[in-house]
mmCIF file of the N, C-alpha and C atoms, coordinates in Angstrom:
data_MODEL
# 
_entry.id   MODEL 
# 
loop_
_atom_site.group_PDB 
_atom_site.id 
_atom_site.type_symbol 
_atom_site.label_atom_id 
_atom_site.label_alt_id 
_atom_site.label_comp_id 
_atom_site.label_asym_id 
_atom_site.label_entity_id 
_atom_site.label_seq_id 
_atom_site.pdbx_PDB_ins_code 
_atom_site.Cartn_x 
_atom_site.Cartn_y 
_atom_site.Cartn_z 
_atom_site.occupancy 
_atom_site.B_iso_or_equiv 
_atom_site.pdbx_formal_charge 
_atom_site.auth_seq_id 
_atom_site.auth_comp_id 
_atom_site.auth_asym_id 
_atom_site.auth_atom_id 
_atom_site.pdbx_PDB_model_num 
ATOM 1   N N  . UNK A 1 1  ? -26.905 7.072  -3.111  1.00 0.00 ? 1  UNK A N  1 
ATOM 2   C CA . UNK A 1 1  ? -26.459 8.072  -4.153  1.00 0.00 ? 1  UNK A CA 1 
ATOM 3   C C  . UNK A 1 1  ? -25.585 9.025  -3.339  1.00 0.00 ? 1  UNK A C  1 
ATOM 4   N N  . UNK A 1 2  ? -25.792 9.395  -2.170  1.00 0.00 ? 2  UNK A N  1 
ATOM 5   C CA . UNK A 1 2  ? -25.252 10.474 -1.297  1.00 0.00 ? 2  UNK A CA 1 
ATOM 6   C C  . UNK A 1 2  ? -24.565 9.714  -0.067  1.00 0.00 ? 2  UNK A C  1 
ATOM 7   N N  . UNK A 1 3  ? -23.951 8.660  -0.388  1.00 0.00 ? 3  UNK A N  1 
ATOM 8   C CA . UNK A 1 3  ? -23.430 7.874  0.835   1.00 0.00 ? 3  UNK A CA 1 
ATOM 9   C C  . UNK A 1 3  ? -22.463 8.402  1.610   1.00 0.00 ? 3  UNK A C  1 
ATOM 10  N N  . UNK A 1 4  ? -21.544 9.447  1.013   1.00 0.00 ? 4  UNK A N  1 
ATOM 11  C CA . UNK A 1 4  ? -20.450 9.975  1.674   1.00 0.00 ? 4  UNK A CA 1 
ATOM 12  C C  . UNK A 1 4  ? -20.414 11.393 1.768   1.00 0.00 ? 4  UNK A C  1 
ATOM 13  N N  . UNK A 1 5  ? -21.737 12.153 1.555   1.00 0.00 ? 5  UNK A N  1 
ATOM 14  C CA . UNK A 1 5  ? -21.848 13.382 1.399   1.00 0.00 ? 5  UNK A CA 1 
ATOM 15  C C  . UNK A 1 5  ? -21.542 14.013 2.984   1.00 0.00 ? 5  UNK A C  1 
ATOM 16  N N  . UNK A 1 6  ? -21.633 13.353 4.035   1.00 0.00 ? 6  UNK A N  1 
ATOM 17  C CA . UNK A 1 6  ? -21.366 13.995 5.286   1.00 0.00 ? 6  UNK A CA 1 
ATOM 18  C C  . UNK A 1 6  ? -19.990 13.631 5.888   1.00 0.00 ? 6  UNK A C  1 
ATOM 19  N N  . UNK A 1 7  ? -19.168 12.803 4.767   1.00 0.00 ? 7  UNK A N  1 
ATOM 20  C CA . UNK A 1 7  ? -17.834 12.252 5.217   1.00 0.00 ? 7  UNK A CA 1 
ATOM 21  C C  . UNK A 1 7  ? -16.825 12.718 4.180   1.00 0.00 ? 7  UNK A C  1 
ATOM 22  N N  . UNK A 1 8  ? -16.716 13.828 3.402   1.00 0.00 ? 8  UNK A N  1 
ATOM 23  C CA . UNK A 1 8  ? -15.952 14.545 2.614   1.00 0.00 ? 8  UNK A CA 1 
ATOM 24  C C  . UNK A 1 8  ? -14.553 15.169 3.299   1.00 0.00 ? 8  UNK A C  1 
ATOM 25  N N  . UNK A 1 9  ? -13.616 14.585 2.642   1.00 0.00 ? 9  UNK A N  1 
ATOM 26  C CA . UNK A 1 9  ? -12.244 15.219 3.251   1.00 0.00 ? 9  UNK A CA 1 
ATOM 27  C C  . UNK A 1 9  ? -12.174 16.618 3.442   1.00 0.00 ? 9  UNK A C  1 
ATOM 28  N N  . UNK A 1 10 ? -12.760 17.460 2.736   1.00 0.00 ? 10 UNK A N  1 
ATOM 29  C CA . UNK A 1 10 ? -12.740 18.898 2.737   1.00 0.00 ? 10 UNK A CA 1 
ATOM 30  C C  . UNK A 1 10 ? -13.624 19.537 4.005   1.00 0.00 ? 10 UNK A C  1 
ATOM 31  N N  . UNK A 1 11 ? -14.517 18.573 4.332   1.00 0.00 ? 11 UNK A N  1 
ATOM 32  C CA . UNK A 1 11 ? -15.349 19.155 5.353   1.00 0.00 ? 11 UNK A CA 1 
ATOM 33  C C  . UNK A 1 11 ? -15.060 18.722 6.856   1.00 0.00 ? 11 UNK A C  1 
ATOM 34  N N  . UNK A 1 12 ? -13.902 17.981 6.856   1.00 0.00 ? 12 UNK A N  1 
ATOM 35  C CA . UNK A 1 12 ? -13.251 17.596 8.087   1.00 0.00 ? 12 UNK A CA 1 
ATOM 36  C C  . UNK A 1 12 ? -12.392 18.862 8.668   1.00 0.00 ? 12 UNK A C  1 
ATOM 37  N N  . UNK A 1 13 ? -12.139 18.700 9.733   1.00 0.00 ? 13 UNK A N  1 
ATOM 38  C CA . UNK A 1 13 ? -11.647 19.866 10.710  1.00 0.00 ? 13 UNK A CA 1 
ATOM 39  C C  . UNK A 1 13 ? -9.801  19.624 10.690  1.00 0.00 ? 13 UNK A C  1 
ATOM 40  N N  . UNK A 1 14 ? -9.567  19.647 9.214   1.00 0.00 ? 14 UNK A N  1 
ATOM 41  C CA . UNK A 1 14 ? -7.918  19.222 9.114   1.00 0.00 ? 14 UNK A CA 1 
ATOM 42  C C  . UNK A 1 14 ? -7.704  19.670 7.775   1.00 0.00 ? 14 UNK A C  1 
ATOM 43  N N  . UNK A 1 15 ? -6.235  20.098 7.474   1.00 0.00 ? 15 UNK A N  1 
ATOM 44  C CA . UNK A 1 15 ? -6.117  20.317 6.214   1.00 0.00 ? 15 UNK A CA 1 
ATOM 45  C C  . UNK A 1 15 ? -6.438  19.740 4.884   1.00 0.00 ? 15 UNK A C  1 
ATOM 46  N N  . UNK A 1 16 ? -6.821  20.206 4.068   1.00 0.00 ? 16 UNK A N  1 
ATOM 47  C CA . UNK A 1 16 ? -7.074  19.652 2.801   1.00 0.00 ? 16 UNK A CA 1 
ATOM 48  C C  . UNK A 1 16 ? -6.392  20.418 1.583   1.00 0.00 ? 16 UNK A C  1 
ATOM 49  N N  . UNK A 1 17 ? -5.394  19.762 1.013   1.00 0.00 ? 17 UNK A N  1 
ATOM 50  C CA . UNK A 1 17 ? -4.733  20.295 0.253   1.00 0.00 ? 17 UNK A CA 1 
ATOM 51  C C  . UNK A 1 17 ? -5.135  20.219 -1.252  1.00 0.00 ? 17 UNK A C  1 
ATOM 52  N N  . UNK A 1 18 ? -5.459  21.249 -2.042  1.00 0.00 ? 18 UNK A N  1 
ATOM 53  C CA . UNK A 1 18 ? -5.772  21.081 -3.477  1.00 0.00 ? 18 UNK A CA 1 
ATOM 54  C C  . UNK A 1 18 ? -5.125  22.090 -4.212  1.00 0.00 ? 18 UNK A C  1 
ATOM 55  N N  . UNK A 1 19 ? -4.704  21.889 -5.489  1.00 0.00 ? 19 UNK A N  1 
ATOM 56  C CA . UNK A 1 19 ? -4.225  22.783 -6.497  1.00 0.00 ? 19 UNK A CA 1 
ATOM 57  C C  . UNK A 1 19 ? -4.945  23.630 -7.153  1.00 0.00 ? 19 UNK A C  1 
ATOM 58  N N  . UNK A 1 20 ? -4.488  24.586 -8.043  1.00 0.00 ? 20 UNK A N  1 
ATOM 59  C CA . UNK A 1 20 ? -5.334  25.249 -8.777  1.00 0.00 ? 20 UNK A CA 1 
ATOM 60  C C  . UNK A 1 20 ? -4.643  25.667 -10.069 1.00 0.00 ? 20 UNK A C  1 
ATOM 61  N N  . UNK A 1 21 ? -4.917  24.923 -11.108 1.00 0.00 ? 21 UNK A N  1 
ATOM 62  C CA . UNK A 1 21 ? -4.128  25.074 -12.507 1.00 0.00 ? 21 UNK A CA 1 
ATOM 63  C C  . UNK A 1 21 ? -2.915  24.587 -12.666 1.00 0.00 ? 21 UNK A C  1 
ATOM 64  N N  . UNK A 1 22 ? -2.606  23.343 -12.171 1.00 0.00 ? 22 UNK A N  1 
ATOM 65  C CA . UNK A 1 22 ? -1.100  23.127 -12.189 1.00 0.00 ? 22 UNK A CA 1 
ATOM 66  C C  . UNK A 1 22 ? -0.590  22.868 -13.609 1.00 0.00 ? 22 UNK A C  1 
ATOM 67  N N  . UNK A 1 23 ? -1.147  22.334 -14.254 1.00 0.00 ? 23 UNK A N  1 
ATOM 68  C CA . UNK A 1 23 ? -0.615  22.204 -15.777 1.00 0.00 ? 23 UNK A CA 1 
ATOM 69  C C  . UNK A 1 23 ? -0.466  23.593 -16.348 1.00 0.00 ? 23 UNK A C  1 
ATOM 70  N N  . UNK A 1 24 ? -1.342  24.446 -16.232 1.00 0.00 ? 24 UNK A N  1 
ATOM 71  C CA . UNK A 1 24 ? -1.236  25.794 -16.911 1.00 0.00 ? 24 UNK A CA 1 
ATOM 72  C C  . UNK A 1 24 ? -0.027  26.547 -16.135 1.00 0.00 ? 24 UNK A C  1 
ATOM 73  N N  . UNK A 1 25 ? 0.088   26.468 -14.852 1.00 0.00 ? 25 UNK A N  1 
ATOM 74  C CA . UNK A 1 25 ? 1.331   27.317 -14.262 1.00 0.00 ? 25 UNK A CA 1 
ATOM 75  C C  . UNK A 1 25 ? 2.643   26.283 -14.629 1.00 0.00 ? 25 UNK A C  1 
ATOM 76  N N  . UNK A 1 26 ? 2.672   25.265 -14.625 1.00 0.00 ? 26 UNK A N  1 
ATOM 77  C CA . UNK A 1 26 ? 4.032   24.533 -14.758 1.00 0.00 ? 26 UNK A CA 1 
ATOM 78  C C  . UNK A 1 26 ? 4.249   24.755 -16.545 1.00 0.00 ? 26 UNK A C  1 
ATOM 79  N N  . UNK A 1 27 ? 3.486   24.914 -17.444 1.00 0.00 ? 27 UNK A N  1 
ATOM 80  C CA . UNK A 1 27 ? 3.850   25.118 -18.718 1.00 0.00 ? 27 UNK A CA 1 
ATOM 81  C C  . UNK A 1 27 ? 4.198   26.567 -18.968 1.00 0.00 ? 27 UNK A C  1 
ATOM 82  N N  . UNK A 1 28 ? 3.251   27.612 -18.413 1.00 0.00 ? 28 UNK A N  1 
ATOM 83  C CA . UNK A 1 28 ? 3.287   28.846 -18.868 1.00 0.00 ? 28 UNK A CA 1 
ATOM 84  C C  . UNK A 1 28 ? 4.143   29.867 -17.885 1.00 0.00 ? 28 UNK A C  1 
ATOM 85  N N  . UNK A 1 29 ? 4.263   29.222 -16.550 1.00 0.00 ? 29 UNK A N  1 
ATOM 86  C CA . UNK A 1 29 ? 5.129   30.118 -15.677 1.00 0.00 ? 29 UNK A CA 1 
ATOM 87  C C  . UNK A 1 29 ? 6.188   29.573 -15.383 1.00 0.00 ? 29 UNK A C  1 
ATOM 88  N N  . UNK A 1 30 ? 6.511   28.184 -15.723 1.00 0.00 ? 30 UNK A N  1 
ATOM 89  C CA . UNK A 1 30 ? 7.757   27.269 -15.266 1.00 0.00 ? 30 UNK A CA 1 
ATOM 90  C C  . UNK A 1 30 ? 8.379   26.970 -16.686 1.00 0.00 ? 30 UNK A C  1 
ATOM 91  N N  . UNK A 1 31 ? 7.704   27.122 -17.639 1.00 0.00 ? 31 UNK A N  1 
ATOM 92  C CA . UNK A 1 31 ? 8.360   26.750 -18.958 1.00 0.00 ? 31 UNK A CA 1 
ATOM 93  C C  . UNK A 1 31 ? 8.627   25.418 -19.165 1.00 0.00 ? 31 UNK A C  1 
ATOM 94  N N  . UNK A 1 32 ? 7.890   24.557 -18.552 1.00 0.00 ? 32 UNK A N  1 
ATOM 95  C CA . UNK A 1 32 ? 7.944   22.907 -18.701 1.00 0.00 ? 32 UNK A CA 1 
ATOM 96  C C  . UNK A 1 32 ? 7.282   22.408 -19.918 1.00 0.00 ? 32 UNK A C  1 
ATOM 97  N N  . UNK A 1 33 ? 7.540   21.326 -20.589 1.00 0.00 ? 33 UNK A N  1 
ATOM 98  C CA . UNK A 1 33 ? 6.974   20.685 -21.719 1.00 0.00 ? 33 UNK A CA 1 
ATOM 99  C C  . UNK A 1 33 ? 6.044   19.577 -21.201 1.00 0.00 ? 33 UNK A C  1 
ATOM 100 N N  . UNK A 1 34 ? 4.786   19.575 -21.196 1.00 0.00 ? 34 UNK A N  1 
ATOM 101 C CA . UNK A 1 34 ? 3.906   18.822 -20.784 1.00 0.00 ? 34 UNK A CA 1 
ATOM 102 C C  . UNK A 1 34 ? 3.066   18.220 -22.012 1.00 0.00 ? 34 UNK A C  1 
ATOM 103 N N  . UNK A 1 35 ? 3.269   17.128 -22.636 1.00 0.00 ? 35 UNK A N  1 
ATOM 104 C CA . UNK A 1 35 ? 2.516   16.589 -23.797 1.00 0.00 ? 35 UNK A CA 1 
ATOM 105 C C  . UNK A 1 35 ? 1.097   16.381 -23.074 1.00 0.00 ? 35 UNK A C  1 
ATOM 106 N N  . UNK A 1 36 ? 0.448   17.003 -24.095 1.00 0.00 ? 36 UNK A N  1 
ATOM 107 C CA . UNK A 1 36 ? -1.201  16.884 -23.820 1.00 0.00 ? 36 UNK A CA 1 
ATOM 108 C C  . UNK A 1 36 ? -1.624  17.064 -22.631 1.00 0.00 ? 36 UNK A C  1 
ATOM 109 N N  . UNK A 1 37 ? -0.919  18.222 -21.997 1.00 0.00 ? 37 UNK A N  1 
ATOM 110 C CA . UNK A 1 37 ? -1.337  18.871 -20.696 1.00 0.00 ? 37 UNK A CA 1 
ATOM 111 C C  . UNK A 1 37 ? -1.095  17.825 -19.456 1.00 0.00 ? 37 UNK A C  1 
ATOM 112 N N  . UNK A 1 38 ? -0.295  16.718 -19.745 1.00 0.00 ? 38 UNK A N  1 
ATOM 113 C CA . UNK A 1 38 ? -0.199  15.580 -18.700 1.00 0.00 ? 38 UNK A CA 1 
ATOM 114 C C  . UNK A 1 38 ? 0.846   15.775 -17.694 1.00 0.00 ? 38 UNK A C  1 
ATOM 115 N N  . UNK A 1 39 ? 0.537   16.312 -16.651 1.00 0.00 ? 39 UNK A N  1 
ATOM 116 C CA . UNK A 1 39 ? 1.490   16.492 -15.526 1.00 0.00 ? 39 UNK A CA 1 
ATOM 117 C C  . UNK A 1 39 ? 2.098   15.330 -14.754 1.00 0.00 ? 39 UNK A C  1 
ATOM 118 N N  . UNK A 1 40 ? 1.273   14.059 -15.002 1.00 0.00 ? 40 UNK A N  1 
ATOM 119 C CA . UNK A 1 40 ? 1.914   12.855 -14.548 1.00 0.00 ? 40 UNK A CA 1 
ATOM 120 C C  . UNK A 1 40 ? 3.121   12.320 -15.149 1.00 0.00 ? 40 UNK A C  1 
ATOM 121 N N  . UNK A 1 41 ? 3.519   12.863 -16.271 1.00 0.00 ? 41 UNK A N  1 
ATOM 122 C CA . UNK A 1 41 ? 4.699   12.566 -16.829 1.00 0.00 ? 41 UNK A CA 1 
ATOM 123 C C  . UNK A 1 41 ? 6.015   13.054 -16.121 1.00 0.00 ? 41 UNK A C  1 
ATOM 124 N N  . UNK A 1 42 ? 5.825   13.996 -15.323 1.00 0.00 ? 42 UNK A N  1 
ATOM 125 C CA . UNK A 1 42 ? 6.966   14.534 -14.389 1.00 0.00 ? 42 UNK A CA 1 
ATOM 126 C C  . UNK A 1 42 ? 7.324   13.643 -13.404 1.00 0.00 ? 42 UNK A C  1 
ATOM 127 N N  . UNK A 1 43 ? 6.386   12.731 -12.928 1.00 0.00 ? 43 UNK A N  1 
ATOM 128 C CA . UNK A 1 43 ? 6.847   11.573 -12.124 1.00 0.00 ? 43 UNK A CA 1 
ATOM 129 C C  . UNK A 1 43 ? 7.951   10.533 -12.592 1.00 0.00 ? 43 UNK A C  1 
ATOM 130 N N  . UNK A 1 44 ? 8.114   10.665 -13.756 1.00 0.00 ? 44 UNK A N  1 
ATOM 131 C CA . UNK A 1 44 ? 9.149   9.684  -14.541 1.00 0.00 ? 44 UNK A CA 1 
ATOM 132 C C  . UNK A 1 44 ? 10.712  9.896  -14.207 1.00 0.00 ? 44 UNK A C  1 
ATOM 133 N N  . UNK A 1 45 ? 10.960  11.330 -13.759 1.00 0.00 ? 45 UNK A N  1 
ATOM 134 C CA . UNK A 1 45 ? 12.482  11.586 -13.433 1.00 0.00 ? 45 UNK A CA 1 
ATOM 135 C C  . UNK A 1 45 ? 12.625  12.412 -12.280 1.00 0.00 ? 45 UNK A C  1 
ATOM 136 N N  . UNK A 1 46 ? 13.617  12.285 -11.506 1.00 0.00 ? 46 UNK A N  1 
ATOM 137 C CA . UNK A 1 46 ? 13.911  13.039 -10.258 1.00 0.00 ? 46 UNK A CA 1 
ATOM 138 C C  . UNK A 1 46 ? 13.637  14.507 -10.497 1.00 0.00 ? 46 UNK A C  1 
ATOM 139 N N  . UNK A 1 47 ? 14.047  15.112 -11.648 1.00 0.00 ? 47 UNK A N  1 
ATOM 140 C CA . UNK A 1 47 ? 13.781  16.493 -11.736 1.00 0.00 ? 47 UNK A CA 1 
ATOM 141 C C  . UNK A 1 47 ? 12.426  16.882 -11.938 1.00 0.00 ? 47 UNK A C  1 
ATOM 142 N N  . UNK A 1 48 ? 11.676  15.967 -12.614 1.00 0.00 ? 48 UNK A N  1 
ATOM 143 C CA . UNK A 1 48 ? 10.161  16.171 -12.762 1.00 0.00 ? 48 UNK A CA 1 
ATOM 144 C C  . UNK A 1 48 ? 9.336   16.270 -11.287 1.00 0.00 ? 48 UNK A C  1 
ATOM 145 N N  . UNK A 1 49 ? 9.843   15.222 -10.463 1.00 0.00 ? 49 UNK A N  1 
ATOM 146 C CA . UNK A 1 49 ? 9.348   14.968 -8.945  1.00 0.00 ? 49 UNK A CA 1 
ATOM 147 C C  . UNK A 1 49 ? 9.537   16.303 -8.374  1.00 0.00 ? 49 UNK A C  1 
ATOM 148 N N  . UNK A 1 50 ? 10.772  16.786 -8.448  1.00 0.00 ? 50 UNK A N  1 
ATOM 149 C CA . UNK A 1 50 ? 11.464  17.935 -7.568  1.00 0.00 ? 50 UNK A CA 1 
ATOM 150 C C  . UNK A 1 50 ? 10.349  19.271 -8.168  1.00 0.00 ? 50 UNK A C  1 
ATOM 151 N N  . UNK A 1 51 ? 10.144  19.415 -9.308  1.00 0.00 ? 51 UNK A N  1 
ATOM 152 C CA . UNK A 1 51 ? 9.041   20.318 -9.999  1.00 0.00 ? 51 UNK A CA 1 
ATOM 153 C C  . UNK A 1 51 ? 7.949   20.448 -9.253  1.00 0.00 ? 51 UNK A C  1 
ATOM 154 N N  . UNK A 1 52 ? 7.300   19.096 -9.122  1.00 0.00 ? 52 UNK A N  1 
ATOM 155 C CA . UNK A 1 52 ? 5.993   18.935 -8.675  1.00 0.00 ? 52 UNK A CA 1 
ATOM 156 C C  . UNK A 1 52 ? 5.960   19.241 -6.998  1.00 0.00 ? 52 UNK A C  1 
ATOM 157 N N  . UNK A 1 53 ? 7.136   18.805 -6.220  1.00 0.00 ? 53 UNK A N  1 
ATOM 158 C CA . UNK A 1 53 ? 7.434   19.221 -4.835  1.00 0.00 ? 53 UNK A CA 1 
ATOM 159 C C  . UNK A 1 53 ? 7.277   20.700 -4.724  1.00 0.00 ? 53 UNK A C  1 
ATOM 160 N N  . UNK A 1 54 ? 7.988   21.557 -5.721  1.00 0.00 ? 54 UNK A N  1 
ATOM 161 C CA . UNK A 1 54 ? 8.176   22.956 -5.580  1.00 0.00 ? 54 UNK A CA 1 
ATOM 162 C C  . UNK A 1 54 ? 6.784   23.538 -6.121  1.00 0.00 ? 54 UNK A C  1 
ATOM 163 N N  . UNK A 1 55 ? 5.951   22.887 -6.749  1.00 0.00 ? 55 UNK A N  1 
ATOM 164 C CA . UNK A 1 55 ? 4.741   23.486 -7.053  1.00 0.00 ? 55 UNK A CA 1 
ATOM 165 C C  . UNK A 1 55 ? 3.736   23.295 -5.839  1.00 0.00 ? 55 UNK A C  1 
ATOM 166 N N  . UNK A 1 56 ? 3.745   22.171 -5.223  1.00 0.00 ? 56 UNK A N  1 
ATOM 167 C CA . UNK A 1 56 ? 2.958   22.013 -3.979  1.00 0.00 ? 56 UNK A CA 1 
ATOM 168 C C  . UNK A 1 56 ? 3.228   22.751 -2.911  1.00 0.00 ? 56 UNK A C  1 
ATOM 169 N N  . UNK A 1 57 ? 4.592   22.971 -2.589  1.00 0.00 ? 57 UNK A N  1 
ATOM 170 C CA . UNK A 1 57 ? 5.124   23.616 -1.548  1.00 0.00 ? 57 UNK A CA 1 
ATOM 171 C C  . UNK A 1 57 ? 4.376   25.249 -1.371  1.00 0.00 ? 57 UNK A C  1 
ATOM 172 N N  . UNK A 1 58 ? 4.033   25.683 -2.562  1.00 0.00 ? 58 UNK A N  1 
ATOM 173 C CA . UNK A 1 58 ? 3.372   27.101 -2.552  1.00 0.00 ? 58 UNK A CA 1 
ATOM 174 C C  . UNK A 1 58 ? 2.123   27.049 -1.842  1.00 0.00 ? 58 UNK A C  1 
ATOM 175 N N  . UNK A 1 59 ? 1.573   25.828 -1.666  1.00 0.00 ? 59 UNK A N  1 
ATOM 176 C CA . UNK A 1 59 ? 0.081   25.756 -1.220  1.00 0.00 ? 59 UNK A CA 1 
ATOM 177 C C  . UNK A 1 59 ? 0.257   25.536 0.307   1.00 0.00 ? 59 UNK A C  1 
ATOM 178 N N  . UNK A 1 60 ? 1.380   25.255 0.851   1.00 0.00 ? 60 UNK A N  1 
ATOM 179 C CA . UNK A 1 60 ? 1.172   25.053 2.304   1.00 0.00 ? 60 UNK A CA 1 
ATOM 180 C C  . UNK A 1 60 ? 1.714   26.208 3.151   1.00 0.00 ? 60 UNK A C  1 
# 
């Protein structure tokens, strides 16, 4: 049951990137239309992929 408990990526001594409220930020702060709060739809266009890049750069 706890097979990987000691091998979780966030416990390693390296960067572990996670976001915080991506869909909320993209909808209410960036003004994007995300049907059903689904951010994966942004992967369908170059502009959408750029928005995702811009979102994650803030965490670096």
